[in-house]
C-alpha positions, -999 to 999 in steps of 0.1 A, spaced: -222 -26 -486 -221 -63 -475 -211 -72 -440 -177 -89 -434 -184 -122 -417 -166 -153 -404 -182 -187 -395 -182 -191 -357 -204 -222 -351 -230 -244 -365 -259 -255 -343 -273 -291 -344 -304 -300 -325 -300 -335 -310 -324 -359 -292 -301 -366 -262 -273 -340 -254 -252 -363 -232 -252 -391 -258 -243 -366 -286 -214 -351 -266 -201 -386 -259 -204 -396 -295 -186 -365 -308 -159 -368 -281 -153 -405 -289 -155 -401 -327 -135 -369 -331 -119 -362 -297 -140 -330 -293 -144 -317 -257 -169 -291 -244 -157 -255 -244 -190 -243 -229 -221 -259 -215 -253 -238 -212 -289 -241 -200 -312 -214 -213 -348 -208 -202 -372 -180 -196 -383 -150 -216 -349 -140 -231 -345 -175 -247 -380 -175 -259 -376 -140 -275 -342 -148 -291 -355 -180 -307 -391 -168 -312 -403 -200 -295 -429 -208 -269 -418 -214 -233 -390 -240 -232 -356 -249 -218 -327 -257 -241 -293 -270 -231 -263 -265 -253 -227 -276 -256 -201 -258 -277 -174 -281 -290 -145 -262 -305 -129 -275 -338 -101 -253 -350 -114 -218 -355 -150 -231 -355 -174 -246 -330 -202 -272 -332 -231 -263 -309 -252 -293 -299 -287 -283 -286 -314 -303 -268 -348 -287 -264 -373 -295 -236 -400 -301 -246 -388 -316 -278 -401 -304 -311 -413 -325 -341 -391 -353 -353 -371 -344 -383 -373 -369 -411 -335 -367 -415 -334 -367 -452 -309 -343 -468 -335 -330 -491 -356 -317 -462 -357 -279 -463 -337 -266 -433 -313 -297 -433 -278 -287 -423 -248 -310 -421 -211 -308 -411 -181 -315 -433 -148 -322 -416 -116 -317 -436 -90 -344 -429 -55 -351 -442 -58 -388 -448 -94 -398 -456 -86 -434 -464 -70 -438 -430 -99 -420 -412 -124 -442 -430 -105 -474 -422 -100 -466 -385 -136 -454 -380 -151 -482 -400 -132 -507 -379 -145 -490 -347 -181 -495 -359 -190 -461 -374 -215 -464 -403 -203 -449 -436 -225 -448 -467 -196 -456 -490 -158 -459 -489 -140 -426 -499 -149 -415 -535 -125 -394 -555 -135 -363 -576 -123 -366 -612 -131 -333 -629 -132 -296 -624 -124 -280 -590 -132 -313 -572 -105 -332 -591 -82 -349 -566 -106 -344 -536 -119 -374 -517 -153 -375 -500 -173 -399 -479 -203 -396 -456 -214 -411 -422 -242 -406 -398 -243 -394 -362 -265 -410 -335 -295 -390 -346 -290 -399 -383 -275 -366 -393 -251 -366 -422 -214 -359 -414 -193 -356 -445 -155 -359 -447 -133 -343 -473 -96 -346 -482 -92 -315 -503 -76 -316 -537 -61 -283 -550 -94 -268 -563 -114 -274 -531 -93 -256 -505 -110 -226 -490 -84 -204 -506 -90 -220 -541 -127 -215 -537 -123 -179 -528 -101 -173 -559 -126 -191 -581 -155 -170 -568 -135 -138 -574 -124 -147 -609 -157 -163 -620 -140 -194 -634 -159 -223 -649 -184 -240 -626 -191 -208 -606 -224 -199 -623 -258 -216 -624 -256 -216 -662 -224 -237 -661 -225 -261 -631 -202 -290 -626 -225 -319 -635 -219 -351 -616 -242 -379 -628 -222 -410 -620 
């Protein structure tokens, strides 16, 4: 039987913890819920890594947290391309994406494009856009249309509706 799970947090390794916390605080109003410094054998065993120290900050967002981590010594530089195996990104749901885009663009945040609107299938009526954090990591924003709410996605997965199999994906080639 499969385990019942909920998402608690997503960890993002950053190059400078203080800078990253300041950026997430300024951009999104997020404040630390916990700050940790981990070193010694237990941290090495848990992460299966050689001797190191890592510092972490948990930033609560609704019923979820973003964990920012800085490792000492630092590992290899990540190329930062979304097609790199192991790449993870965040997507924040907002109520008014056009307003968020306008305010954050005016404040100097770098977006790839203005909000784009989904026109077919379950993404119809949803708006999307992407920006980068100080280390170049993707942050996506979504204003959900009716087919992209978590509840709608759960219903689609249970019913096996169109666009829920690899044989019938929603193809977006625009």
